[in-house]
Backbone as CSV, one residue per row, in Angstrom:
resi,resn,N_x,N_y,N_z,CA_x,CA_y,CA_z,C_x,C_y,C_z
1,MET,29.495,-0.462,81.036,30.341,-1.673,81.052,30.774,-1.939,79.586
2,ASN,32.086,-2.164,79.343,32.566,-2.417,78.025,32.267,-3.852,77.561
3,PRO,31.916,-4.048,76.294,31.594,-5.372,75.816,32.893,-6.232,75.606
4,LEU,32.664,-7.495,75.305,33.793,-8.415,75.043,33.976,-8.619,73.536
5,CYS,35.155,-8.869,73.105,35.438,-9.109,71.690,34.906,-10.462,71.303
6,SER,34.308,-10.570,70.106,33.734,-11.802,69.614,34.784,-12.841,69.247
7,ARG,36.036,-12.406,69.091,37.058,-13.383,68.702,37.930,-13.784,69.904
8,CYS,38.446,-12.787,70.595,39.340,-13.118,71.682,38.706,-13.093,73.103
9,ASN,37.457,-12.675,73.136,36.674,-12.589,74.408,37.322,-11.702,75.485
10,LEU,38.043,-10.714,75.016,38.568,-9.733,75.933,37.797,-8.449,75.807
11,VAL,37.972,-7.611,76.888,37.192,-6.372,76.888,37.614,-5.477,75.730
12,VAL,36.626,-4.850,75.140,36.873,-3.939,73.977,36.576,-2.533,74.490
13,TYR,37.621,-1.710,74.410,37.499,-0.317,74.824,37.015,0.526,73.674
14,PRO,36.406,1.659,73.933,35.890,2.453,72.886,36.830,2.913,71.779
15,THR,38.043,3.104,72.166,39.049,3.590,71.147,39.405,2.519,70.106
16,GLU,39.231,1.232,70.465,39.578,0.173,69.518,38.343,-0.712,69.182
17,LYS,37.162,-0.200,69.379,35.972,-0.971,69.175,35.495,-0.914,67.731
18,VAL,35.060,-2.059,67.189,34.449,-2.168,65.884,33.117,-2.881,66.078
19,ASN,32.050,-2.176,65.761,30.682,-2.738,65.882,30.186,-3.151,64.471
20,CYS,30.133,-4.493,64.311,29.743,-4.993,62.992,29.159,-6.422,63.164
21,LEU,28.199,-6.743,62.265,27.585,-8.072,62.298,26.931,-8.372,63.625
22,ASP,26.393,-7.319,64.250,25.691,-7.431,65.548,26.659,-7.870,66.645
23,LYS,27.978,-7.614,66.460,28.949,-8.029,67.461,29.995,-6.880,67.623
24,TYR,30.846,-7.111,68.653,31.896,-6.131,68.899,33.241,-6.788,68.703
25,TRP,34.182,-6.089,68.132,35.462,-6.646,67.782,36.562,-5.638,68.117
26,HIS,37.747,-6.149,68.409,38.903,-5.303,68.377,39.287,-5.012,66.888
27,LYS,39.873,-3.914,66.629,40.262,-3.640,65.277,41.222,-4.686,64.713
28,GLY,42.116,-5.223,65.549,43.002,-6.266,65.102,42.336,-7.611,65.010
29,CYS,41.261,-7.805,65.775,40.528,-9.099,65.747,39.521,-9.219,64.597
30,PHE,39.169,-8.085,64.018,38.172,-8.067,62.947,38.870,-8.457,61.651
31,SER,39.033,-9.773,61.460,39.774,-10.313,60.316,39.022,-11.451,59.665
32,CYS,39.555,-11.937,58.502,38.869,-12.995,57.756,38.981,-14.304,58.541
33,GLU,37.906,-15.081,58.492,37.866,-16.326,59.195,38.798,-17.366,58.595
34,VAL,39.261,-17.167,57.352,40.074,-18.181,56.686,41.542,-17.724,56.708
35,CYS,41.799,-16.585,56.139,43.219,-16.178,55.959,43.670,-15.219,57.048
36,LYS,42.841,-14.802,57.939,43.131,-13.934,59.052,43.583,-12.516,58.593
37,MET,43.251,-12.164,57.374,43.571,-10.796,56.891,42.714,-9.805,57.603
38,THR,43.371,-8.733,58.116,42.625,-7.702,58.852,41.673,-6.981,57.853
39,LEU,40.451,-6.791,58.317,39.404,-6.200,57.489,38.993,-4.869,58.049
40,ASN,38.232,-4.121,57.297,37.593,-2.897,57.797,36.141,-2.847,57.296
41,MET,35.503,-1.752,57.531,34.083,-1.682,57.204,33.820,-1.591,55.715
42,LYS,34.852,-1.399,54.902,34.648,-1.207,53.472,34.941,-2.465,52.680
43,ASN,35.812,-3.407,53.195,36.193,-4.538,52.344,35.750,-5.845,52.962
44,TYR,34.985,-5.876,53.965,34.540,-7.128,54.599,33.275,-7.612,53.874
45,LYS,33.041,-8.937,54.008,31.783,-9.559,53.564,31.323,-10.497,54.655
46,GLY,30.094,-10.322,55.069,29.569,-11.107,56.166,28.802,-12.335,55.722
47,PHE,29.007,-13.445,56.398,28.267,-14.684,56.114,28.053,-15.359,57.456
48,GLU,26.806,-15.567,57.788,26.373,-16.162,59.040,27.028,-15.411,60.224
49,LYS,27.063,-14.109,60.130,27.580,-13.193,61.185,29.036,-13.429,61.436
50,ARG,29.798,-13.843,60.402,31.251,-13.972,60.528,31.884,-13.213,59.372
51,PRO,32.995,-12.463,59.592,33.624,-11.688,58.554,34.504,-12.532,57.672
52,TYR,34.502,-12.172,56.320,35.331,-12.893,55.340,35.843,-11.814,54.385
53,CYS,37.013,-12.162,53.815,37.509,-11.348,52.699,36.827,-11.736,51.439
54,ASN,37.104,-10.967,50.368,36.456,-11.201,49.077,36.840,-12.538,48.479
55,ALA,38.096,-12.956,48.704,38.571,-14.153,48.138,38.015,-15.404,48.782
56,HIS,37.758,-15.338,50.094,37.331,-16.498,50.848,35.846,-16.469,51.256
57,TYR,35.133,-15.594,50.606,33.696,-15.452,50.958,32.984,-16.741,50.431
58,PRO,32.249,-17.432,51.298,31.543,-18.666,50.898,30.563,-18.385,49.762
59,LYS,30.632,-19.203,48.711,29.699,-19.086,47.572,28.725,-20.228,47.566
60,SER,27.486,-19.843,47.377,26.420,-20.872,47.371,26.516,-21.598,46.034
61,SER,26.447,-22.942,46.141,26.515,-23.778,44.919,25.270,-24.647,44.824
62,PHE,24.898,-24.954,43.601,23.705,-25.809,43.382,24.159,-27.268,43.269
63,THR,23.324,-28.142,43.770,23.606,-29.572,43.694,22.719,-30.235,42.636
64,CYS,23.308,-31.114,41.863,22.583,-31.813,40.821,21.958,-33.103,41.429
65,VAL,20.679,-33.323,41.110,20.005,-34.474,41.604,20.075,-35.532,40.512
66,THR,20.588,-36.668,40.863,20.772,-37.774,39.908,19.354,-38.321,39.512
67,ASP,19.287,-38.776,38.243,18.080,-39.324,37.719,17.936,-40.755,38.121
68,THR,17.662,-41.027,39.393,17.563,-42.351,39.918,16.208,-42.999,39.519
69,PRO,16.108,-44.272,39.628,14.790,-44.911,39.386,13.649,-44.374,40.214
70,GLU,13.968,-44.013,41.443,12.909,-43.451,42.332,12.416,-42.114,41.787
71,ASN,13.402,-41.281,41.389,13.050,-40.003,40.828,12.263,-40.134,39.492
72,LEU,12.665,-41.104,38.689,11.917,-41.347,37.428,10.504,-41.805,37.713
73,ARG,10.349,-42.635,38.735,8.989,-43.115,39.102,8.126,-41.940,39.579
74,LEU,8.743,-41.060,40.382,7.947,-39.893,40.864,7.616,-38.940,39.710
75,LYS,8.532,-38.803,38.811,8.275,-37.942,37.649,7.139,-38.503,36.792
76,GLN,7.175,-39.820,36.535,6.095,-40.433,35.745,4.798,-40.351,36.442
77,GLN,4.789,-40.528,37.754,3.548,-40.442,38.523,2.978,-39.051,38.484
78,SER,3.836,-38.015,38.528,3.340,-36.661,38.470,2.783,-36.345,37.099
79,LYS,3.351,-36.923,36.064,2.855,-36.720,34.739,1.494,-37.335,34.537
80,ILE,1.342,-38.566,35.036,0.020,-39.253,34.941,-1.044,-38.468,35.717
81,GLN,-0.662,-37.995,36.881,-1.597,-37.253,37.646,-2.038,-35.963,36.942
82,SER,-1.042,-35.323,36.292,-1.389,-34.103,35.506,-2.388,-34.430,34.386
83,GLN,-2.198,-35.538,33.693,-3.038,-35.900,32.599,-4.490,-36.245,33.154
84,VAL,-4.529,-36.870,34.324,-5.820,-37.215,34.881,-6.568,-35.942,35.236
85,LEU,-5.869,-34.977,35.856,-6.511,-33.691,36.190,-6.974,-32.964,34.887
86,TYR,-6.129,-33.050,33.858,-6.514,-32.387,32.624,-7.802,-32.972,32.055
87,ARG,-7.887,-34.314,32.036,-9.096,-34.971,31.492,-10.289,-34.599,32.345
88,GLU,-10.146,-34.599,33.629,-11.254,-34.283,34.516,-11.735,-32.839,34.256
89,ASP,-10.782,-31.942,34.127,-11.133,-30.566,33.836,-11.830,-30.419,32.476
90,PHE,-11.311,-31.227,31.485,-11.890,-31.190,30.129,-13.364,-31.686,30.177
91,GLU,-13.615,-32.809,30.882,-14.972,-33.296,30.941,-15.908,-32.367,31.685
92,LYS,-15.299,-31.684,32.684,-16.152,-30.740,33.419,-16.540,-29.560,32.616
93,ASN,-15.633,-29.060,31.800,-15.920,-27.859,30.980,-16.411,-28.210,29.559
94,LYS,-16.722,-29.473,29.321,-17.165,-29.908,27.997,-18.539,-29.244,27.671
95,GLY,-18.695,-28.707,26.519,-19.904,-28.089,26.137,-20.055,-26.643,26.548
96,LYS,-19.111,-26.149,27.351,-19.212,-24.784,27.801,-18.497,-23.814,26.848
97,GLY,-17.791,-24.297,25.956,-17.116,-23.398,25.023,-16.424,-24.237,23.959
98,PHE,-15.746,-23.601,23.081,-15.022,-24.237,21.994,-13.671,-24.696,22.456
99,SER,-13.277,-25.842,21.997,-11.978,-26.407,22.331,-11.188,-26.801,21.064
100,VAL,-9.932,-26.638,21.073,-9.123,-26.982,19.877,-8.805,-28.454,19.973
101,VAL,-9.173,-29.221,18.970,-8.897,-30.652,18.917,-7.736,-30.941,17.975
102,ALA,-6.776,-31.630,18.484,-5.606,-31.940,17.703,-5.951,-32.844,16.547
103,ASP,-5.333,-32.584,15.383,-5.600,-33.340,14.153,-4.804,-34.644,14.121
104,THR,-5.207,-35.557,14.996,-4.483,-36.800,15.139,-4.943,-37.761,14.043
105,PRO,-4.135,-38.856,13.801,-4.584,-39.845,12.775,-5.954,-40.377,13.016
106,GLU,-6.327,-40.604,14.275,-7.656,-41.124,14.606,-8.732,-40.137,14.154
107,MET,-8.520,-38.826,14.483,-9.435,-37.790,14.082,-9.539,-37.685,12.542
108,GLN,-8.437,-37.848,11.866,-8.480,-37.824,10.419,-9.319,-38.968,9.834
109,ARG,-9.132,-40.179,10.433,-9.914,-41.331,9.951,-11.369,-41.152,10.198
110,ILE,-11.773,-40.572,11.376,-13.194,-40.340,11.662,-13.781,-39.289,10.677
111,LYS,-12.963,-38.238,10.398,-13.447,-37.220,9.495,-13.615,-37.762,8.103
112,LYS,-12.716,-38.614,7.639,-12.824,-39.227,6.317,-14.062,-40.105,6.208
113,THR,-14.324,-40.861,7.299,-15.528,-41.741,7.294,-16.768,-40.913,7.230
114,GLN,-16.821,-39.816,7.949,-18.020,-38.973,7.938,-18.223,-38.377,6.535
115,ASP,-17.134,-37.992,5.899,-17.261,-37.466,4.523,-17.838,-38.478,3.539
116,GLN,-17.342,-39.711,3.722,-17.859,-40.805,2.823,-19.313,-41.029,3.054
117,ILE,-19.739,-41.017,4.314,-21.178,-41.265,4.623,-22.029,-40.116,4.047
118,SER,-21.523,-38.895,4.176,-22.254,-37.764,3.651,-22.391,-37.846,2.114
119,ASN,-21.354,-38.299,1.405,-21.377,-38.428,-0.055,-22.426,-39.513,-0.459
120,ILE,-22.413,-40.631,0.290,-23.334,-41.749,0.012,-24.795,-41.272,0.154
121,LYS,-25.083,-40.547,1.231,-26.424,-40.018,1.473,-26.793,-39.031,0.377
122,TYR,-25.899,-38.220,-0.043,-26.188,-37.249,-1.084,-26.587,-37.942,-2.362
123,HIS,-25.819,-39.003,-2.751,-26.125,-39.694,-4.009,-27.466,-40.452,-3.902
124,GLU,-27.771,-40.971,-2.698,-29.058,-41.656,-2.565,-30.221,-40.685,-2.721
125,GLU,-30.100,-39.532,-2.089,-31.130,-38.534,-2.220,-31.302,-38.058,-3.648
126,PHE,-30.157,-37.933,-4.353,-30.193,-37.477,-5.752,-30.877,-38.506,-6.649
127,GLU,-30.588,-39.780,-6.440,-31.187,-40.863,-7.264,-32.723,-40.916,-6.955
128,LYS,-33.138,-40.737,-5.715,-34.551,-40.739,-5.380,-35.286,-39.662,-6.067
129,LYS,-34.686,-38.485,-6.021,-35.376,-37.329,-6.733,-35.371,-37.511,-8.226
130,LYS,-34.349,-38.185,-8.758,-34.245,-38.370,-10.229,-35.254,-39.362,-10.665
131,ILE,-35.519,-40.442,-9.880,-36.506,-41.476,-10.272,-37.932,-41.001,-9.998
132,GLY,-38.205,-40.551,-8.854,-39.587,-40.206,-8.458,-39.949,-38.717,-8.593
133,GLY,-39.116,-37.963,-9.248,-39.336,-36.525,-9.351,-40.442,-36.240,-10.364
134,GLU,-40.994,-35.106,-10.279,-42.035,-34.692,-11.163,-41.448,-34.343,-12.522
135,GLY,-42.207,-34.616,-13.578,-41.756,-34.285,-14.922,-41.867,-32.796,-15.159
136,PRO,-41.344,-32.405,-16.266,-41.424,-30.972,-16.583,-42.854,-30.537,-16.842
137,GLN,-43.189,-29.403,-16.300,-44.521,-28.837,-16.519,-44.738,-28.287,-17.876
138,HIS,-45.901,-28.647,-18.466,-46.220,-28.223,-19.803,-47.191,-27.063,-19.748
139,LEU,-47.047,-26.141,-20.601,-47.955,-24.986,-20.656,-49.248,-25.439,-21.292
140,PRO,-50.377,-24.970,-20.923,-51.663,-25.309,-21.515,-51.638,-25.009,-23.007
141,SER,-52.356,-25.956,-23.780,-52.416,-25.732,-25.184,-53.263,-24.559,-25.566
142,ASN,-54.294,-24.342,-24.781,-55.207,-23.220,-25.044,-54.639,-21.984,-24.346
143,PRO,-54.272,-21.013,-25.054,-53.663,-19.829,-24.392,-54.693,-19.146,-23.462
144,SER,-55.988,-19.210,-23.832,-56.968,-18.503,-22.975,-57.149,-19.141,-21.647
145,ALA,-56.899,-20.517,-21.569,-57.092,-21.223,-20.287,-56.007,-20.850,-19.310
146,GLY,-54.873,-20.578,-19.782,-53.743,-20.255,-18.889,-53.693,-18.750,-18.565
147,GLY,-54.715,-18.018,-18.965,-54.725,-16.600,-18.683,-53.858,-15.799,-19.613
148,TYR,-53.488,-16.440,-20.759,-52.685,-15.696,-21.734,-53.624,-14.957,-22.654
149,GLN,-53.311,-13.740,-22.878,-54.126,-12.894,-23.763,-53.263,-12.405,-24.871
150,GLN,-53.824,-12.485,-26.057,-53.091,-11.966,-27.243,-53.074,-10.467,-27.163
151,PRO,-52.017,-9.964,-27.539,-51.993,-8.440,-27.534,-52.945,-7.874,-28.571
152,ALA,-53.435,-6.757,-28.291,-54.393,-6.119,-29.202,-53.728,-5.786,-30.541
153,ALA,-54.575,-5.810,-31.535,-54.003,-5.603,-32.906,-53.395,-4.228,-32.948
154,THR,-52.304,-4.210,-33.584,-51.581,-2.974,-33.674,-52.256,-2.029,-34.680
155,GLN,-52.536,-0.868,-34.236,-53.189,0.119,-35.106,-52.179,0.710,-35.993
156,ASN,-52.548,0.823,-37.264,-51.605,1.434,-38.240,-51.916,2.908,-38.333
157,TYR,-50.951,3.674,-38.104,-51.069,5.151,-38.228,-50.300,5.587,-39.463
158,HIS,-50.973,6.371,-40.256,-50.386,6.848,-41.467,-50.068,8.307,-41.291
159,TYR,-48.829,8.631,-41.626,-48.399,10.049,-41.556,-48.021,10.485,-42.969
160,ASP,-48.498,11.607,-43.247,-48.109,12.171,-44.581,-46.681,12.689,-44.494
161,PRO,-45.872,12.268,-45.377,-44.493,12.779,-45.315,-44.418,14.303,-45.552
162,ALA,-43.509,14.854,-44.813,-43.396,16.342,-44.986,-42.799,16.618,-46.343
163,PRO,-43.313,17.683,-46.922,-42.790,18.092,-48.284,-41.320,18.432,-48.206
164,GLU,-40.565,17.941,-49.196,-39.173,18.259,-49.229,-38.979,19.726,-49.544
165,PRO,-38.007,20.300,-48.958,-37.739,21.763,-49.244,-37.291,21.901,-50.708
166,VAL,-37.792,22.953,-51.250,-37.475,23.237,-52.669,-36.107,23.821,-52.723
167,ARG,-35.200,23.163,-53.450,-33.846,23.668,-53.544,-33.768,24.735,-54.670
168,GLN,-33.169,25.791,-54.319,-33.033,26.820,-55.342,-31.893,26.441,-56.291
169,ALA,-32.133,26.745,-57.481,-31.148,26.471,-58.516,-29.870,27.221,-58.262
170,ALA,-28.742,26.547,-58.518,-27.432,27.191,-58.298,-27.321,28.376,-59.205
171,ALA,-26.620,29.364,-58.677,-26.452,30.587,-59.494,-25.656,30.207,-60.724
172,ALA,-26.093,30.696,-61.816,-25.400,30.423,-63.103,-24.054,31.094,-63.096
173,PRO,-23.081,30.385,-63.656,-21.715,31.007,-63.705,-21.710,32.219,-64.581
174,PRO,-20.777,33.042,-64.392,-20.682,34.201,-65.282,-20.513,33.795,-66.706
175,PRO,-20.907,34.578,-67.586,-20.808,34.251,-68.997,-19.338,33.987,-69.365
176,SER,-19.179,32.990,-70.231,-17.779,32.580,-70.598,-17.123,33.649,-71.414
177,ALA,-15.926,33.906,-70.957,-15.136,34.862,-71.630,-14.129,34.227,-72.619
178,GLY,-14.137,32.871,-72.495,-13.270,32.152,-73.414,-11.838,32.122,-73.061
179,LYS,-11.412,32.555,-71.837,-10.070,32.566,-71.409,-9.680,31.196,-70.823
180,ARG,-8.425,30.776,-71.105,-7.940,29.468,-70.650,-6.606,29.745,-69.833
181,TYR,-6.593,28.959,-68.678,-5.438,29.066,-67.822,-4.962,27.629,-67.493
182,ARG,-3.660,27.566,-67.102,-3.101,26.295,-66.698,-2.686,26.407,-65.231
183,ALA,-3.016,25.377,-64.433,-2.612,25.367,-63.001,-1.102,25.116,-62.868
184,VAL,-0.483,25.887,-62.047,0.972,25.755,-61.808,1.203,25.103,-60.428
185,TYR,0.174,24.975,-59.585,0.292,24.353,-58.235,-0.988,23.564,-57.961
186,ASP,-0.842,22.641,-57.049,-2.044,21.925,-56.591,-2.814,22.818,-55.635
187,TYR,-4.134,22.681,-55.667,-5.004,23.516,-54.766,-6.157,22.677,-54.304
188,SER,-6.425,22.723,-52.997,-7.608,22.047,-52.370,-8.572,23.084,-51.992
189,ALA,-9.833,22.931,-52.347,-10.885,23.950,-52.028,-11.019,24.059,-50.555
190,ALA,-11.009,25.292,-50.057,-11.162,25.563,-48.608,-12.599,25.930,-48.262
191,ASP,-13.444,26.143,-49.247,-14.876,26.520,-49.028,-15.699,25.890,-50.101
192,GLU,-17.020,25.985,-49.921,-17.943,25.265,-50.807,-17.921,25.912,-52.197
193,ASP,-17.711,27.224,-52.271,-17.794,27.883,-53.577,-16.444,27.894,-54.314
194,GLU,-15.491,27.159,-53.748,-14.170,27.052,-54.417,-14.053,25.725,-55.161
195,VAL,-13.061,25.588,-55.986,-12.855,24.361,-56.796,-11.422,23.889,-56.585
196,SER,-11.261,22.583,-56.552,-9.947,21.964,-56.356,-9.355,21.600,-57.717
197,PHE,-8.026,21.629,-57.809,-7.380,21.210,-59.044,-5.988,20.790,-58.726
198,MET,-5.318,20.277,-59.780,-3.945,19.755,-59.636,-3.045,20.489,-60.604
199,ASP,-1.785,20.350,-60.351,-0.789,21.066,-61.159,-0.865,20.473,-62.592
200,GLY,-1.045,21.378,-63.568,-1.170,20.978,-64.987,-2.544,20.945,-65.438
201,ASP,-3.602,21.040,-64.573,-4.982,21.013,-65.056,-5.233,22.341,-65.838
202,VAL,-6.118,22.245,-66.849,-6.580,23.374,-67.655,-7.849,23.951,-67.096
203,ILE,-7.856,25.201,-66.849,-9.039,25.930,-66.385,-9.589,26.687,-67.517
204,VAL,-10.884,26.467,-67.816,-11.541,27.119,-68.972,-12.608,28.051,-68.438
205,ASP,-13.121,28.864,-69.367,-14.167,29.817,-69.003,-13.791,30.640,-67.800
206,VAL,-12.557,31.120,-67.762,-12.095,31.830,-66.584,-12.520,33.274,-66.686
207,GLN,-12.969,33.818,-65.543,-13.370,35.245,-65.523,-12.781,35.838,-64.250
208,GLN,-12.191,36.997,-64.408,-11.510,37.669,-63.282,-12.579,38.281,-62.388
209,ILE,-12.515,37.917,-61.077,-13.425,38.509,-60.082,-12.871,39.697,-59.432
210,ASP,-11.652,39.540,-58.878,-10.915,40.692,-58.284,-9.485,40.450,-58.559
211,GLU,-8.645,41.165,-57.791,-7.231,41.082,-58.047,-6.621,39.712,-57.676
212,GLY,-7.206,39.069,-56.681,-6.639,37.764,-56.210,-7.429,36.561,-56.548
213,TRP,-8.664,36.671,-57.047,-9.512,35.514,-57.328,-10.127,35.531,-58.676
214,MET,-10.328,34.317,-59.235,-10.979,34.134,-60.507,-12.064,33.125,-60.393
215,TYR,-12.905,33.019,-61.386,-13.938,31.995,-61.483,-13.767,31.228,-62.761
216,GLY,-13.767,29.879,-62.677,-13.557,29.094,-63.853,-13.987,27.644,-63.648
217,ARG,-13.786,26.804,-64.705,-14.192,25.426,-64.674,-12.982,24.560,-64.999
218,VAL,-12.766,23.558,-64.157,-11.625,22.609,-64.416,-12.065,21.677,-65.504
219,GLU,-11.282,21.695,-66.595,-11.676,20.875,-67.777,-11.598,19.359,-67.486
220,ARG,-10.701,18.949,-66.625,-10.545,17.549,-66.324,-11.674,17.004,-65.508
221,THR,-12.196,17.697,-64.530,-13.225,17.206,-63.628,-14.637,17.766,-63.939
222,GLY,-14.673,18.891,-64.653,-15.916,19.515,-64.948,-16.491,20.361,-63.805
223,GLN,-15.755,20.399,-62.672,-16.203,21.216,-61.529,-15.775,22.674,-61.809
224,GLN,-16.639,23.580,-61.309,-16.365,24.983,-61.448,-16.574,25.679,-60.111
225,GLY,-15.863,26.792,-59.999,-15.875,27.555,-58.800,-14.781,28.581,-58.746
226,MET,-14.569,29.162,-57.580,-13.561,30.218,-57.428,-12.189,29.539,-57.204
227,LEU,-11.136,30.229,-57.717,-9.773,29.725,-57.559,-8.818,30.888,-57.432
228,PRO,-7.731,30.688,-56.717,-6.773,31.804,-56.532,-6.030,32.087,-57.781
229,ALA,-5.873,33.397,-58.024,-5.282,33.824,-59.329,-3.776,33.527,-59.425
230,ASN,-3.080,33.437,-58.224,-1.634,33.227,-58.264,-1.320,31.716,-58.393
231,TYR,-2.303,30.812,-58.524,-2.045,29.410,-58.716,-2.142,28.983,-60.177
232,VAL,-2.474,29.906,-61.053,-2.672,29.576,-62.509,-1.923,30.597,-63.325
233,GLU,-1.724,30.215,-64.611,-1.091,31.161,-65.556,-1.901,31.043,-66.830
234,ALA,-1.904,32.115,-67.600,-2.668,32.169,-68.862,-1.988,31.320,-69.901
235,ILE,-2.820,30.691,-70.757,-2.289,29.896,-71.815,-2.294,30.701,-73.135
């Protein structure tokens, strides 16, 4: 048996049947409830099992509740009830853990009073100890009574000083040949057996050692030793 159309209540045959929104429609009857525009399965929108086009689809809107005295009273009552429940819960859990206390003016006043009381008690205890305290302890006048022992007399040990090494006399300079030279450059001794001199110094008692070195005495300083031959010239 063929069903009836939901809009015109006439029989809907299979060739023109549209099955949508749990109802049967003729293709021509499946239209928008407002503008009667013919719809199909792709462009319709259903609302409460009735077809609508996109332009006339009912949109849900929110309603604003006015802030009436009754609503204000209910709001205040809910707030008071929340505070009561909070205090009950606080008293119930008191001592079971740490809680953060707001630094209110009342809490600041209590804290300041406690600090002042602590300072007063501290000064009272200090004055009591200062007045009735024990004096400084004195050491016994007799060292032996206090267990003090004088250190044993220091023993004097005498050590014979080690004999100083005998220094050998410096080798005597070569016999004077009577030659005199004048320094033409400054020279600083590079070894212990050399002698330093300055430009213009007179070198006396000079003796030729080899081709590059001589032995002589600086007349200005009285020091003697080896000197380079190319730093002096004969007078």
